C-alpha positions in Angstrom: 0.0 0.0 0.0 0.9 3.6 -0.4 2.7 5.2 2.6 0.4 8.3 2.3 -2.6 6.1 2.8 -1.1 4.6 6.0 -0.4 8.2 7.2 -4.0 9.3 6.6 -5.4 6.1 8.2 -3.1 6.7 11.3 -4.2 10.3 11.6 -7.9 9.4 11.4 -7.5 6.5 13.8 -5.5 8.6 16.3 -8.1 11.5 16.2 -10.9 9.0 16.7 -9.1 7.5 19.7 -8.4 11.0 21.1 -12.1 12.0 20.7 -13.3 8.9 22.5 -10.8 9.5 25.4 -11.8 13.1 25.6 -15.5 12.2 25.7 -15.0 9.7 28.5 -12.9 12.0 30.5 -15.4 14.8 30.1 -18.3 12.7 31.1 -16.5 11.5 34.2 -15.4 15.0 35.4 -18.8 16.6 34.8 -19.9 16.0 38.4 -16.8 17.7 39.7 -17.2 20.6 37.3 -20.8 21.1 38.2 -19.9 21.1 41.9 -17.2 23.6 41.2 -19.6 25.8 39.3 -22.1 25.6 42.1 -19.5 26.6 44.7 -18.3 29.5 42.5 -21.8 30.8 42.1 -22.4 30.6 45.8 -19.1 32.5 46.4 -20.2 35.1 43.9 -23.6 35.6 45.5 -21.9 35.9 49.0 -19.5 38.5 47.6 -22.3 40.5 46.0 -24.2 40.3 49.3 -21.2 41.6 51.2 -20.7 44.4 48.7 -24.3 45.4 49.0 -24.2 45.4 52.8 -21.0 47.6 52.7 -22.7 50.1 50.3 -25.8 50.2 52.6 -23.6 50.8 55.7 -21.6 53.5 53.9 -24.9 55.2 52.8 -26.2 55.1 56.4 -23.0 56.6 57.6 -23.2 59.4 55.1 -26.8 60.1 56.1 -25.9 60.1 59.8 -23.0 62.5 59.1 -25.3 64.8 57.1 -27.9 64.8 59.9 -25.2 65.6 62.5 -23.8 68.4 60.4 -27.3 69.8 59.9 -28.0 69.7 63.6 -24.7 71.3 64.4 -25.4 74.1 61.9 -28.8 74.6 63.3 -27.3 74.9 66.8 -24.7 77.4 65.6 -27.3 79.5 63.9 -29.6 79.5 67.0 -26.7 80.5 69.2 -25.7 83.2 66.8 -29.2 84.5 66.7 -29.4 84.5 70.4 -26.2 86.5 70.6 -27.4 89.0 68.1 -30.7 89.5 69.9 -28.9 90.3 73.1 -27.1 93.2 71.3 -30.3 94.6 69.8 
């Protein structure tokens, strides 16, 4: 037979063997991969929840600071008005 024919038959046979091995390996590892995907999704949700809680806490802190600043300004204005009224 022709050596080129042997080469083509060897390449086809080798690629079929590689495809079969790949399919069996993929089928066997699918449980591990699905478990890994589930855990990564759980980790992603936990990270998003933590980020959301941090943003909410920072928002509350800004609101409290704004309220405290407003109360302080109001107290300053009332003291200033009281001082001015004593001079009038």
